[in-house]
C-alpha atoms as an extended CHARMM CRD file, in Angstrom:
* protein
*
       295  EXT
         1         1  UNK       CA            -20.8800000000       12.9360000000       -5.6610000000  PROA      1               0.0000000000
         2         2  UNK       CA            -24.0240000000       10.8240000000       -5.8360000000  PROA      2               0.0000000000
         3         3  UNK       CA            -24.5920000000        7.7270000000       -3.7210000000  PROA      3               0.0000000000
         4         4  UNK       CA            -23.5530000000        4.6940000000       -5.7310000000  PROA      4               0.0000000000
         5         5  UNK       CA            -25.9790000000        1.7430000000       -5.5500000000  PROA      5               0.0000000000
         6         6  UNK       CA            -24.8430000000       -1.8670000000       -5.9060000000  PROA      6               0.0000000000
         7         7  UNK       CA            -24.1940000000       -2.7430000000       -9.5340000000  PROA      7               0.0000000000
         8         8  UNK       CA            -26.6550000000       -4.8750000000      -11.4710000000  PROA      8               0.0000000000
         9         9  UNK       CA            -25.2890000000       -8.1800000000      -12.8030000000  PROA      9               0.0000000000
        10        10  UNK       CA            -22.4960000000       -7.4290000000      -15.2380000000  PROA      10              0.0000000000
        11        11  UNK       CA            -23.0950000000       -7.9120000000      -18.9230000000  PROA      11              0.0000000000
        12        12  UNK       CA            -19.9580000000       -7.5420000000      -21.0840000000  PROA      12              0.0000000000
        13        13  UNK       CA            -20.0780000000       -4.5330000000      -23.4130000000  PROA      13              0.0000000000
        14        14  UNK       CA            -17.3600000000       -3.2570000000      -25.7410000000  PROA      14              0.0000000000
        15        15  UNK       CA            -15.3480000000       -0.3160000000      -24.4700000000  PROA      15              0.0000000000
        16        16  UNK       CA            -15.6020000000        2.6700000000      -26.7890000000  PROA      16              0.0000000000
        17        17  UNK       CA            -11.8640000000        2.8950000000      -27.4060000000  PROA      17              0.0000000000
        18        18  UNK       CA             -9.4930000000        1.6390000000      -30.0750000000  PROA      18              0.0000000000
        19        19  UNK       CA             -6.7040000000        1.0260000000      -27.5810000000  PROA      19              0.0000000000
        20        20  UNK       CA             -5.5020000000       -2.5640000000      -27.2270000000  PROA      20              0.0000000000
        21        21  UNK       CA             -4.0370000000       -3.0770000000      -23.7540000000  PROA      21              0.0000000000
        22        22  UNK       CA             -3.1610000000       -6.0350000000      -21.5720000000  PROA      22              0.0000000000
        23        23  UNK       CA             -4.3770000000       -4.6060000000      -18.2850000000  PROA      23              0.0000000000
        24        24  UNK       CA             -6.8020000000       -1.7560000000      -17.8100000000  PROA      24              0.0000000000
        25        25  UNK       CA             -7.1620000000        0.3450000000      -14.6640000000  PROA      25              0.0000000000
        26        26  UNK       CA            -10.1620000000        2.5450000000      -13.9770000000  PROA      26              0.0000000000
        27        27  UNK       CA             -9.4750000000        5.9490000000      -12.4530000000  PROA      27              0.0000000000
        28        28  UNK       CA            -11.7220000000        7.1280000000       -9.5900000000  PROA      28              0.0000000000
        29        29  UNK       CA            -12.4680000000       10.8110000000      -10.1300000000  PROA      29              0.0000000000
        30        30  UNK       CA            -15.6360000000       12.3520000000       -8.6250000000  PROA      30              0.0000000000
        31        31  UNK       CA            -17.0820000000       15.6640000000       -9.7610000000  PROA      31              0.0000000000
        32        32  UNK       CA            -16.3730000000       18.3840000000       -7.2290000000  PROA      32              0.0000000000
        33        33  UNK       CA            -15.9700000000       22.1060000000       -6.7060000000  PROA      33              0.0000000000
        34        34  UNK       CA            -14.2730000000       22.4900000000      -10.1000000000  PROA      34              0.0000000000
        35        35  UNK       CA            -17.4090000000       21.1560000000      -11.7780000000  PROA      35              0.0000000000
        36        36  UNK       CA            -18.6890000000       23.5270000000      -14.4300000000  PROA      36              0.0000000000
        37        37  UNK       CA            -22.3230000000       24.4900000000      -14.9600000000  PROA      37              0.0000000000
        38        38  UNK       CA            -23.0520000000       21.3920000000      -17.0440000000  PROA      38              0.0000000000
        39        39  UNK       CA            -21.9070000000       19.0150000000      -14.3290000000  PROA      39              0.0000000000
        40        40  UNK       CA            -23.8190000000       20.9400000000      -11.6820000000  PROA      40              0.0000000000
        41        41  UNK       CA            -27.0100000000       19.8150000000      -13.4080000000  PROA      41              0.0000000000
        42        42  UNK       CA            -25.9500000000       16.2260000000      -12.6900000000  PROA      42              0.0000000000
        43        43  UNK       CA            -25.5530000000       16.7480000000       -8.9380000000  PROA      43              0.0000000000
        44        44  UNK       CA            -28.0610000000       14.8290000000       -6.7640000000  PROA      44              0.0000000000
        45        45  UNK       CA            -31.1530000000       16.8480000000       -5.8150000000  PROA      45              0.0000000000
        46        46  UNK       CA            -29.7110000000       19.9040000000       -7.5410000000  PROA      46              0.0000000000
        47        47  UNK       CA            -27.1790000000       20.4350000000       -4.7480000000  PROA      47              0.0000000000
        48        48  UNK       CA            -23.9340000000       22.3100000000       -5.2440000000  PROA      48              0.0000000000
        49        49  UNK       CA            -20.8520000000       20.1670000000       -5.9380000000  PROA      49              0.0000000000
        50        50  UNK       CA            -19.0490000000       19.0550000000       -2.7950000000  PROA      50              0.0000000000
        51        51  UNK       CA            -15.6140000000       20.2330000000       -1.7320000000  PROA      51              0.0000000000
        52        52  UNK       CA            -13.3090000000       20.6180000000        1.2300000000  PROA      52              0.0000000000
        53        53  UNK       CA            -14.3380000000       24.2750000000        1.2570000000  PROA      53              0.0000000000
        54        54  UNK       CA            -17.1800000000       26.6030000000        0.3410000000  PROA      54              0.0000000000
        55        55  UNK       CA            -14.9030000000       28.9730000000       -1.5820000000  PROA      55              0.0000000000
        56        56  UNK       CA            -15.5960000000       28.9960000000       -5.3550000000  PROA      56              0.0000000000
        57        57  UNK       CA            -12.8390000000       28.4980000000       -7.9110000000  PROA      57              0.0000000000
        58        58  UNK       CA            -11.7480000000       31.6850000000       -9.6700000000  PROA      58              0.0000000000
        59        59  UNK       CA            -13.0450000000       32.2200000000      -13.1980000000  PROA      59              0.0000000000
        60        60  UNK       CA            -10.5700000000       31.0600000000      -15.8400000000  PROA      60              0.0000000000
        61        61  UNK       CA             -9.7270000000       32.0210000000      -19.3910000000  PROA      61              0.0000000000
        62        62  UNK       CA            -10.1690000000       28.9430000000      -21.5940000000  PROA      62              0.0000000000
        63        63  UNK       CA             -9.3320000000       28.1180000000      -25.1950000000  PROA      63              0.0000000000
        64        64  UNK       CA            -10.8180000000       30.4380000000      -27.8200000000  PROA      64              0.0000000000
        65        65  UNK       CA            -10.8410000000       33.2540000000      -25.2090000000  PROA      65              0.0000000000
        66        66  UNK       CA            -13.9280000000       31.9570000000      -23.4130000000  PROA      66              0.0000000000
        67        67  UNK       CA            -14.3840000000       32.5140000000      -19.6850000000  PROA      67              0.0000000000
        68        68  UNK       CA            -15.2280000000       29.5000000000      -17.5360000000  PROA      68              0.0000000000
        69        69  UNK       CA            -17.0330000000       30.3630000000      -14.3150000000  PROA      69              0.0000000000
        70        70  UNK       CA            -17.5120000000       27.8670000000      -11.5090000000  PROA      70              0.0000000000
        71        71  UNK       CA            -20.3520000000       27.5320000000       -8.9830000000  PROA      71              0.0000000000
        72        72  UNK       CA            -19.9690000000       27.9710000000       -5.2630000000  PROA      72              0.0000000000
        73        73  UNK       CA            -19.2960000000       24.5300000000       -3.7820000000  PROA      73              0.0000000000
        74        74  UNK       CA            -20.8670000000       22.9210000000       -0.7330000000  PROA      74              0.0000000000
        75        75  UNK       CA            -18.4520000000       22.2400000000        2.1000000000  PROA      75              0.0000000000
        76        76  UNK       CA            -18.7020000000       18.5010000000        2.7400000000  PROA      76              0.0000000000
        77        77  UNK       CA            -20.0030000000       18.0200000000        6.2960000000  PROA      77              0.0000000000
        78        78  UNK       CA            -18.0860000000       15.6230000000        8.5370000000  PROA      78              0.0000000000
        79        79  UNK       CA            -21.1260000000       13.3730000000        8.9450000000  PROA      79              0.0000000000
        80        80  UNK       CA            -21.3500000000       12.8890000000        5.1510000000  PROA      80              0.0000000000
        81        81  UNK       CA            -17.6950000000       11.9120000000        4.7010000000  PROA      81              0.0000000000
        82        82  UNK       CA            -18.2040000000        8.2090000000        5.5860000000  PROA      82              0.0000000000
        83        83  UNK       CA            -20.8110000000        7.9510000000        2.8250000000  PROA      83              0.0000000000
        84        84  UNK       CA            -18.4160000000        9.4550000000        0.2650000000  PROA      84              0.0000000000
        85        85  UNK       CA            -15.6730000000        7.0640000000        1.3820000000  PROA      85              0.0000000000
        86        86  UNK       CA            -18.1400000000        4.1980000000        1.0290000000  PROA      86              0.0000000000
        87        87  UNK       CA            -19.0690000000        5.3830000000       -2.4640000000  PROA      87              0.0000000000
        88        88  UNK       CA            -15.4230000000        5.0840000000       -3.4710000000  PROA      88              0.0000000000
        89        89  UNK       CA            -15.3620000000        1.5670000000       -2.0060000000  PROA      89              0.0000000000
        90        90  UNK       CA            -18.4830000000        0.5210000000       -3.9160000000  PROA      90              0.0000000000
        91        91  UNK       CA            -17.2000000000        2.0790000000       -7.1350000000  PROA      91              0.0000000000
        92        92  UNK       CA            -13.9850000000        0.0660000000       -6.7980000000  PROA      92              0.0000000000
        93        93  UNK       CA            -15.9190000000       -3.1540000000       -6.2420000000  PROA      93              0.0000000000
        94        94  UNK       CA            -18.1270000000       -2.4150000000       -9.2500000000  PROA      94              0.0000000000
        95        95  UNK       CA            -15.0370000000       -1.7650000000      -11.3880000000  PROA      95              0.0000000000
        96        96  UNK       CA            -13.5130000000       -5.1220000000      -10.5080000000  PROA      96              0.0000000000
        97        97  UNK       CA            -16.8040000000       -6.9390000000      -11.1090000000  PROA      97              0.0000000000
        98        98  UNK       CA            -17.0290000000       -5.2040000000      -14.4870000000  PROA      98              0.0000000000
        99        99  UNK       CA            -13.6970000000       -6.7320000000      -15.4790000000  PROA      99              0.0000000000
       100       100  UNK       CA            -11.1390000000       -4.0450000000      -14.6810000000  PROA      100             0.0000000000
       101       101  UNK       CA             -7.8000000000       -5.2630000000      -13.3510000000  PROA      101             0.0000000000
       102       102  UNK       CA             -7.4050000000       -2.5200000000      -10.7930000000  PROA      102             0.0000000000
       103       103  UNK       CA             -8.3000000000        0.9750000000       -9.6950000000  PROA      103             0.0000000000
       104       104  UNK       CA             -6.2370000000        4.1620000000       -9.6920000000  PROA      104             0.0000000000
       105       105  UNK       CA             -7.4810000000        6.6550000000       -7.1100000000  PROA      105             0.0000000000
       106       106  UNK       CA             -7.2720000000       10.1670000000       -8.5560000000  PROA      106             0.0000000000
       107       107  UNK       CA             -5.8160000000       12.3370000000       -5.8000000000  PROA      107             0.0000000000
       108       108  UNK       CA             -4.4050000000       14.9700000000       -8.1500000000  PROA      108             0.0000000000
       109       109  UNK       CA             -5.1510000000       18.0100000000      -10.3220000000  PROA      109             0.0000000000
       110       110  UNK       CA             -7.6210000000       19.8130000000       -8.1010000000  PROA      110             0.0000000000
       111       111  UNK       CA            -10.2070000000       17.0670000000       -7.7860000000  PROA      111             0.0000000000
       112       112  UNK       CA            -11.9720000000       16.3150000000       -4.5110000000  PROA      112             0.0000000000
       113       113  UNK       CA             -9.2250000000       14.3460000000       -2.7510000000  PROA      113             0.0000000000
       114       114  UNK       CA             -6.5970000000       16.8940000000       -3.8140000000  PROA      114             0.0000000000
       115       115  UNK       CA             -8.7400000000       19.7040000000       -2.4130000000  PROA      115             0.0000000000
       116       116  UNK       CA             -8.6890000000       18.1070000000        1.0180000000  PROA      116             0.0000000000
       117       117  UNK       CA             -4.9180000000       17.5440000000        0.9580000000  PROA      117             0.0000000000
       118       118  UNK       CA             -3.7720000000       21.0300000000       -0.0690000000  PROA      118             0.0000000000
       119       119  UNK       CA             -3.7270000000       23.9900000000        2.2730000000  PROA      119             0.0000000000
       120       120  UNK       CA             -4.9240000000       26.5320000000       -0.3140000000  PROA      120             0.0000000000
       121       121  UNK       CA             -8.2640000000       24.7640000000       -0.7440000000  PROA      121             0.0000000000
       122       122  UNK       CA             -8.7100000000       23.1690000000        2.6790000000  PROA      122             0.0000000000
       123       123  UNK       CA             -9.7070000000       25.8390000000        5.1620000000  PROA      123             0.0000000000
       124       124  UNK       CA            -11.4950000000       23.4520000000        7.5010000000  PROA      124             0.0000000000
       125       125  UNK       CA            -11.1910000000       23.6380000000       11.2950000000  PROA      125             0.0000000000
       126       126  UNK       CA            -12.5340000000       20.1290000000       12.0060000000  PROA      126             0.0000000000
       127       127  UNK       CA            -10.7220000000       16.7610000000       12.0650000000  PROA      127             0.0000000000
       128       128  UNK       CA            -10.1890000000       16.9280000000        8.2860000000  PROA      128             0.0000000000
       129       129  UNK       CA             -8.4020000000       20.2820000000        8.1850000000  PROA      129             0.0000000000
       130       130  UNK       CA             -5.5210000000       22.2110000000        9.6780000000  PROA      130             0.0000000000
       131       131  UNK       CA             -2.4080000000       20.0660000000       10.0490000000  PROA      131             0.0000000000
       132       132  UNK       CA             -0.8870000000       18.0580000000        7.1960000000  PROA      132             0.0000000000
       133       133  UNK       CA             -1.9640000000       14.8070000000        8.8410000000  PROA      133             0.0000000000
       134       134  UNK       CA             -5.5770000000       15.9560000000        9.1730000000  PROA      134             0.0000000000
       135       135  UNK       CA             -5.7180000000       17.2600000000        5.6090000000  PROA      135             0.0000000000
       136       136  UNK       CA             -4.5530000000       13.8740000000        4.3030000000  PROA      136             0.0000000000
       137       137  UNK       CA             -6.9200000000       11.8400000000        6.4660000000  PROA      137             0.0000000000
       138       138  UNK       CA             -9.7750000000       11.8750000000        3.9250000000  PROA      138             0.0000000000
       139       139  UNK       CA             -7.4860000000       10.5950000000        1.1650000000  PROA      139             0.0000000000
       140       140  UNK       CA             -6.0620000000        7.8100000000        3.3130000000  PROA      140             0.0000000000
       141       141  UNK       CA             -9.5000000000        6.6900000000        4.5130000000  PROA      141             0.0000000000
       142       142  UNK       CA            -10.4810000000        6.2500000000        0.8660000000  PROA      142             0.0000000000
       143       143  UNK       CA             -7.3180000000        4.3160000000        0.0310000000  PROA      143             0.0000000000
       144       144  UNK       CA             -7.8080000000        2.0090000000        3.0140000000  PROA      144             0.0000000000
       145       145  UNK       CA            -11.4780000000        1.3980000000        2.2120000000  PROA      145             0.0000000000
       146       146  UNK       CA            -10.7120000000        0.4810000000       -1.3820000000  PROA      146             0.0000000000
       147       147  UNK       CA             -7.7070000000       -1.6460000000       -0.4510000000  PROA      147             0.0000000000
       148       148  UNK       CA             -9.7730000000       -3.5640000000        2.0960000000  PROA      148             0.0000000000
       149       149  UNK       CA            -12.4850000000       -4.1150000000       -0.5040000000  PROA      149             0.0000000000
       150       150  UNK       CA            -10.5220000000       -5.2660000000       -3.5620000000  PROA      150             0.0000000000
       151       151  UNK       CA             -7.0050000000       -5.8970000000       -2.2520000000  PROA      151             0.0000000000
       152       152  UNK       CA             -4.1350000000       -3.4430000000       -2.0390000000  PROA      152             0.0000000000
       153       153  UNK       CA             -2.3850000000       -5.2170000000       -4.9150000000  PROA      153             0.0000000000
       154       154  UNK       CA             -5.1090000000       -3.8570000000       -7.2080000000  PROA      154             0.0000000000
       155       155  UNK       CA             -4.8040000000       -0.2420000000       -6.0510000000  PROA      155             0.0000000000
       156       156  UNK       CA             -2.7100000000        2.6720000000       -7.2530000000  PROA      156             0.0000000000
       157       157  UNK       CA             -2.9340000000        6.3850000000       -6.4510000000  PROA      157             0.0000000000
       158       158  UNK       CA             -2.2350000000        9.4750000000       -8.4880000000  PROA      158             0.0000000000
       159       159  UNK       CA             -0.7870000000       12.5220000000       -6.7220000000  PROA      159             0.0000000000
       160       160  UNK       CA              0.2890000000       15.9810000000       -7.8680000000  PROA      160             0.0000000000
       161       161  UNK       CA              1.7770000000       17.7750000000       -4.8450000000  PROA      161             0.0000000000
       162       162  UNK       CA              3.4240000000       20.4660000000       -7.0030000000  PROA      162             0.0000000000
       163       163  UNK       CA              0.4340000000       21.2050000000       -9.2200000000  PROA      163             0.0000000000
       164       164  UNK       CA             -1.4540000000       24.4950000000       -8.9630000000  PROA      164             0.0000000000
       165       165  UNK       CA             -4.7630000000       23.7710000000      -10.6490000000  PROA      165             0.0000000000
       166       166  UNK       CA             -8.2230000000       25.1950000000      -10.0200000000  PROA      166             0.0000000000
       167       167  UNK       CA             -6.9000000000       27.3020000000       -7.0950000000  PROA      167             0.0000000000
       168       168  UNK       CA             -5.6490000000       24.0810000000       -5.5140000000  PROA      168             0.0000000000
       169       169  UNK       CA             -1.9890000000       24.2430000000       -4.4210000000  PROA      169             0.0000000000
       170       170  UNK       CA              0.1050000000       23.6150000000       -1.3510000000  PROA      170             0.0000000000
       171       171  UNK       CA              2.6120000000       25.8280000000        0.4160000000  PROA      171             0.0000000000
       172       172  UNK       CA              4.9190000000       22.8650000000        1.1260000000  PROA      172             0.0000000000
       173       173  UNK       CA              4.5070000000       20.3030000000       -1.6760000000  PROA      173             0.0000000000
       174       174  UNK       CA              7.6330000000       18.3620000000       -0.7130000000  PROA      174             0.0000000000
       175       175  UNK       CA              6.3140000000       17.6160000000        2.7810000000  PROA      175             0.0000000000
       176       176  UNK       CA              2.8810000000       16.7650000000        1.3950000000  PROA      176             0.0000000000
       177       177  UNK       CA              4.3320000000       14.3210000000       -1.1220000000  PROA      177             0.0000000000
       178       178  UNK       CA              6.6360000000       12.6050000000        1.3770000000  PROA      178             0.0000000000
       179       179  UNK       CA              3.8810000000       12.2650000000        3.9670000000  PROA      179             0.0000000000
       180       180  UNK       CA              1.5300000000       10.7010000000        1.4290000000  PROA      180             0.0000000000
       181       181  UNK       CA              3.9810000000        8.1700000000       -0.0260000000  PROA      181             0.0000000000
       182       182  UNK       CA              5.0960000000        7.0970000000        3.4550000000  PROA      182             0.0000000000
       183       183  UNK       CA              1.4520000000        6.7060000000        4.4560000000  PROA      183             0.0000000000
       184       184  UNK       CA              0.7220000000        4.7150000000        1.3010000000  PROA      184             0.0000000000
       185       185  UNK       CA              3.6070000000        2.4010000000        2.2150000000  PROA      185             0.0000000000
       186       186  UNK       CA              1.6800000000        1.4130000000        5.3520000000  PROA      186             0.0000000000
       187       187  UNK       CA             -1.3160000000        0.4920000000        3.1970000000  PROA      187             0.0000000000
       188       188  UNK       CA              0.9050000000       -1.5430000000        0.8470000000  PROA      188             0.0000000000
       189       189  UNK       CA             -0.7100000000       -0.3610000000       -2.4040000000  PROA      189             0.0000000000
       190       190  UNK       CA              0.6970000000       -1.4950000000       -5.7290000000  PROA      190             0.0000000000
       191       191  UNK       CA              1.9260000000        1.7990000000       -7.1520000000  PROA      191             0.0000000000
       192       192  UNK       CA              2.1250000000        5.5490000000       -6.7550000000  PROA      192             0.0000000000
       193       193  UNK       CA              1.6460000000        7.7080000000       -9.8550000000  PROA      193             0.0000000000
       194       194  UNK       CA              3.0430000000       11.2210000000       -9.3950000000  PROA      194             0.0000000000
       195       195  UNK       CA              2.9880000000       14.2900000000      -11.6290000000  PROA      195             0.0000000000
       196       196  UNK       CA              6.0970000000       16.3610000000      -12.2960000000  PROA      196             0.0000000000
       197       197  UNK       CA              6.0770000000       20.0870000000      -11.4870000000  PROA      197             0.0000000000
       198       198  UNK       CA              5.2290000000       22.3590000000      -14.3880000000  PROA      198             0.0000000000
       199       199  UNK       CA              7.8410000000       22.2940000000      -17.1490000000  PROA      199             0.0000000000
       200       200  UNK       CA             10.0240000000       25.2870000000      -17.9160000000  PROA      200             0.0000000000
       201       201  UNK       CA             11.3610000000       26.5180000000      -21.2590000000  PROA      201             0.0000000000
       202       202  UNK       CA             15.1630000000       26.4570000000      -21.5120000000  PROA      202             0.0000000000
       203       203  UNK       CA             16.7660000000       27.6390000000      -24.7640000000  PROA      203             0.0000000000
       204       204  UNK       CA             13.4850000000       27.1810000000      -26.5800000000  PROA      204             0.0000000000
       205       205  UNK       CA             12.9940000000       23.5850000000      -25.3870000000  PROA      205             0.0000000000
       206       206  UNK       CA             10.6480000000       22.2670000000      -22.7300000000  PROA      206             0.0000000000
       207       207  UNK       CA             12.5690000000       20.9660000000      -19.7400000000  PROA      207             0.0000000000
       208       208  UNK       CA             11.1520000000       18.4910000000      -17.2200000000  PROA      208             0.0000000000
       209       209  UNK       CA             12.0330000000       19.5710000000      -13.6500000000  PROA      209             0.0000000000
       210       210  UNK       CA             12.8110000000       16.0220000000      -12.4030000000  PROA      210             0.0000000000
       211       211  UNK       CA             12.0300000000       16.7610000000       -8.7510000000  PROA      211             0.0000000000
       212       212  UNK       CA             10.3150000000       13.4900000000       -7.8560000000  PROA      212             0.0000000000
       213       213  UNK       CA             13.3290000000       11.3380000000       -6.9450000000  PROA      213             0.0000000000
       214       214  UNK       CA             12.9180000000       11.8400000000       -3.1490000000  PROA      214             0.0000000000
       215       215  UNK       CA              9.3960000000       10.4280000000       -3.4020000000  PROA      215             0.0000000000
       216       216  UNK       CA             10.5940000000        7.4710000000       -5.4400000000  PROA      216             0.0000000000
       217       217  UNK       CA             13.2250000000        6.7120000000       -2.7900000000  PROA      217             0.0000000000
       218       218  UNK       CA             10.6070000000        6.9680000000       -0.0350000000  PROA      218             0.0000000000
       219       219  UNK       CA              8.0030000000        4.7580000000       -1.7050000000  PROA      219             0.0000000000
       220       220  UNK       CA              8.2510000000        0.9890000000       -1.3090000000  PROA      220             0.0000000000
       221       221  UNK       CA              6.1570000000       -0.0250000000       -4.3340000000  PROA      221             0.0000000000
       222       222  UNK       CA              6.2470000000        0.7310000000       -8.0470000000  PROA      222             0.0000000000
       223       223  UNK       CA              6.7460000000        4.4360000000       -8.7300000000  PROA      223             0.0000000000
       224       224  UNK       CA              5.2630000000        5.9440000000      -11.8890000000  PROA      224             0.0000000000
       225       225  UNK       CA              5.8000000000        9.4980000000      -13.1290000000  PROA      225             0.0000000000
       226       226  UNK       CA              4.1200000000       11.6780000000      -15.7440000000  PROA      226             0.0000000000
       227       227  UNK       CA              4.4600000000       15.1680000000      -17.1260000000  PROA      227             0.0000000000
       228       228  UNK       CA              5.7720000000       16.0370000000      -20.5540000000  PROA      228             0.0000000000
       229       229  UNK       CA              7.8580000000       12.9360000000      -21.2330000000  PROA      229             0.0000000000
       230       230  UNK       CA              8.6260000000       11.7940000000      -24.7630000000  PROA      230             0.0000000000
       231       231  UNK       CA             10.1270000000        8.4580000000      -25.8070000000  PROA      231             0.0000000000
       232       232  UNK       CA             13.7660000000        9.3680000000      -25.1850000000  PROA      232             0.0000000000
       233       233  UNK       CA             13.1650000000       11.2220000000      -21.9140000000  PROA      233             0.0000000000
       234       234  UNK       CA             11.0930000000        8.3120000000      -20.6360000000  PROA      234             0.0000000000
       235       235  UNK       CA             13.7460000000        5.7240000000      -21.4630000000  PROA      235             0.0000000000
       236       236  UNK       CA             16.4220000000        7.8640000000      -19.8500000000  PROA      236             0.0000000000
       237       237  UNK       CA             14.4100000000        8.3260000000      -16.6390000000  PROA      237             0.0000000000
       238       238  UNK       CA             13.9260000000        4.5740000000      -16.2530000000  PROA      238             0.0000000000
       239       239  UNK       CA             17.5110000000        3.7010000000      -17.1960000000  PROA      239             0.0000000000
       240       240  UNK       CA             18.8330000000        6.1080000000      -14.5610000000  PROA      240             0.0000000000
       241       241  UNK       CA             16.5740000000        4.6920000000      -11.8320000000  PROA      241             0.0000000000
       242       242  UNK       CA             14.5560000000        7.8880000000      -11.5150000000  PROA      242             0.0000000000
       243       243  UNK       CA             11.2990000000        5.9090000000      -11.7110000000  PROA      243             0.0000000000
       244       244  UNK       CA              9.9090000000        2.4800000000      -12.5480000000  PROA      244             0.0000000000
       245       245  UNK       CA              7.2660000000        3.4670000000      -15.1050000000  PROA      245             0.0000000000
       246       246  UNK       CA              6.3680000000        6.4580000000      -17.2940000000  PROA      246             0.0000000000
       247       247  UNK       CA              2.7340000000        7.4210000000      -17.8690000000  PROA      247             0.0000000000
       248       248  UNK       CA              1.7830000000        9.0740000000      -21.1470000000  PROA      248             0.0000000000
       249       249  UNK       CA             -1.4560000000       11.0180000000      -21.5150000000  PROA      249             0.0000000000
       250       250  UNK       CA             -1.7170000000       13.3490000000      -24.4850000000  PROA      250             0.0000000000
       251       251  UNK       CA              0.5950000000       11.2410000000      -26.6590000000  PROA      251             0.0000000000
       252       252  UNK       CA             -1.3840000000        8.0780000000      -25.8850000000  PROA      252             0.0000000000
       253       253  UNK       CA             -4.6630000000        9.8360000000      -26.6450000000  PROA      253             0.0000000000
       254       254  UNK       CA             -3.3730000000       10.8430000000      -30.0740000000  PROA      254             0.0000000000
       255       255  UNK       CA             -1.5790000000        7.5550000000      -30.7510000000  PROA      255             0.0000000000
       256       256  UNK       CA             -3.6460000000        4.4550000000      -29.9330000000  PROA      256             0.0000000000
       257       257  UNK       CA             -0.6580000000        2.2640000000      -30.8370000000  PROA      257             0.0000000000
       258       258  UNK       CA              1.8710000000        4.3260000000      -28.8750000000  PROA      258             0.0000000000
       259       259  UNK       CA              3.8860000000        1.3110000000      -27.5790000000  PROA      259             0.0000000000
       260       260  UNK       CA              4.4140000000        0.1010000000      -31.1540000000  PROA      260             0.0000000000
       261       261  UNK       CA              5.4260000000        3.5800000000      -32.2950000000  PROA      261             0.0000000000
       262       262  UNK       CA              7.9030000000        3.8570000000      -29.4290000000  PROA      262             0.0000000000
       263       263  UNK       CA              9.2820000000        0.3860000000      -30.1550000000  PROA      263             0.0000000000
       264       264  UNK       CA              9.8840000000        1.2120000000      -33.8210000000  PROA      264             0.0000000000
       265       265  UNK       CA             10.6680000000        4.9110000000      -33.2250000000  PROA      265             0.0000000000
       266       266  UNK       CA              7.8840000000        5.8010000000      -35.6570000000  PROA      266             0.0000000000
       267       267  UNK       CA              6.5530000000        9.3640000000      -36.0020000000  PROA      267             0.0000000000
       268       268  UNK       CA              3.6720000000       10.3540000000      -33.7280000000  PROA      268             0.0000000000
       269       269  UNK       CA              0.2690000000       11.8300000000      -34.5120000000  PROA      269             0.0000000000
       270       270  UNK       CA             -0.0090000000       15.3840000000      -33.1990000000  PROA      270             0.0000000000
       271       271  UNK       CA             -2.6950000000       15.8180000000      -30.5680000000  PROA      271             0.0000000000
       272       272  UNK       CA             -5.3980000000       18.4670000000      -30.8950000000  PROA      272             0.0000000000
       273       273  UNK       CA             -5.7010000000       20.2450000000      -27.5480000000  PROA      273             0.0000000000
       274       274  UNK       CA             -8.9710000000       21.9030000000      -28.5860000000  PROA      274             0.0000000000
       275       275  UNK       CA            -10.7070000000       18.4930000000      -28.5230000000  PROA      275             0.0000000000
       276       276  UNK       CA             -9.4380000000       17.3480000000      -25.1170000000  PROA      276             0.0000000000
       277       277  UNK       CA            -12.5970000000       18.2600000000      -23.2010000000  PROA      277             0.0000000000
       278       278  UNK       CA            -15.3250000000       18.0020000000      -25.7810000000  PROA      278             0.0000000000
       279       279  UNK       CA            -18.4360000000       15.8850000000      -25.2770000000  PROA      279             0.0000000000
       280       280  UNK       CA            -18.1610000000       14.2750000000      -28.7150000000  PROA      280             0.0000000000
       281       281  UNK       CA            -17.5450000000       10.5160000000      -28.1760000000  PROA      281             0.0000000000
       282       282  UNK       CA            -15.4010000000       10.2170000000      -31.3180000000  PROA      282             0.0000000000
       283       283  UNK       CA            -13.7060000000       13.4910000000      -32.2630000000  PROA      283             0.0000000000
       284       284  UNK       CA            -10.5040000000       13.8440000000      -30.2900000000  PROA      284             0.0000000000
       285       285  UNK       CA            -10.9020000000       10.4710000000      -28.6010000000  PROA      285             0.0000000000
       286       286  UNK       CA            -11.2240000000        7.5660000000      -31.0240000000  PROA      286             0.0000000000
       287       287  UNK       CA            -10.4940000000        9.1630000000      -34.3980000000  PROA      287             0.0000000000
       288       288  UNK       CA             -6.6940000000        9.2200000000      -34.2990000000  PROA      288             0.0000000000
       289       289  UNK       CA             -5.1950000000        6.7720000000      -36.8280000000  PROA      289             0.0000000000
       290       290  UNK       CA             -3.0820000000        3.6970000000      -36.2050000000  PROA      290             0.0000000000
       291       291  UNK       CA              0.2000000000        3.2180000000      -38.0610000000  PROA      291             0.0000000000
       292       292  UNK       CA             -1.5940000000        0.7720000000      -40.3250000000  PROA      292             0.0000000000
       293       293  UNK       CA             -5.0400000000       -0.7460000000      -40.5720000000  PROA      293             0.0000000000
       294       294  UNK       CA             -3.9100000000       -4.0660000000      -39.1240000000  PROA      294             0.0000000000
       295       295  UNK       CA             -2.6410000000       -2.5440000000      -35.8680000000  PROA      295             0.0000000000
């Protein structure tokens, strides 16, 4: 993660997205040990991507039967951690000055913060490794720094304690999740956004595990969930008090007017998974159609 300098005076520019939203949060997500060879070229001074560990991620089979190999990361030294925390703080300030309403800290899906929290990827023996409390210290320092900078009422955090992604998993996800939401309560952030465990197939239909209720009960703020929800499942989860909000990813990407489609129960565009991670700024990102041209 490169050092982030103070932002130059903000000049409004149009966002390259067709989505029309009331409030817009920016997600903090640094490149890290799961960075592929292209992102490695973007690392400062040609250094390896930083991580909680120096163990490389296992090679993975990707779409179209390609093999993705990952570089050996650089274990983040303790004396560099304050600078990384400060970079998050500056990035949050820059986001607010650029006109964003808030910041969601990405502590999920195998990214840097997640690597520190989970015991499969954190093999440190210093003050940021070992016990659950020490493994979560890096994450909570970042949350506090950002909250102090822009106000906790502008901060949310995304967590995925059950997710096994990029060799990043935890042996006790329930304890990890509870510890984090109780710690976030002390920092009084606006919301917690948590990812469901991987869905299972029951009688030919995807079934959401619905294992996040204990975290919702433990968290004092707004609790948001994500992970395979459609319109009906989302409405049911909220009606039953399982959560306060539902986050939609793939369906929102493919349907820029998703709230209108849900409101009218209109058919949805099908997403194209093959375009999820392409570098093209249009294909797979801004080329999905609205219900009508006036949307």
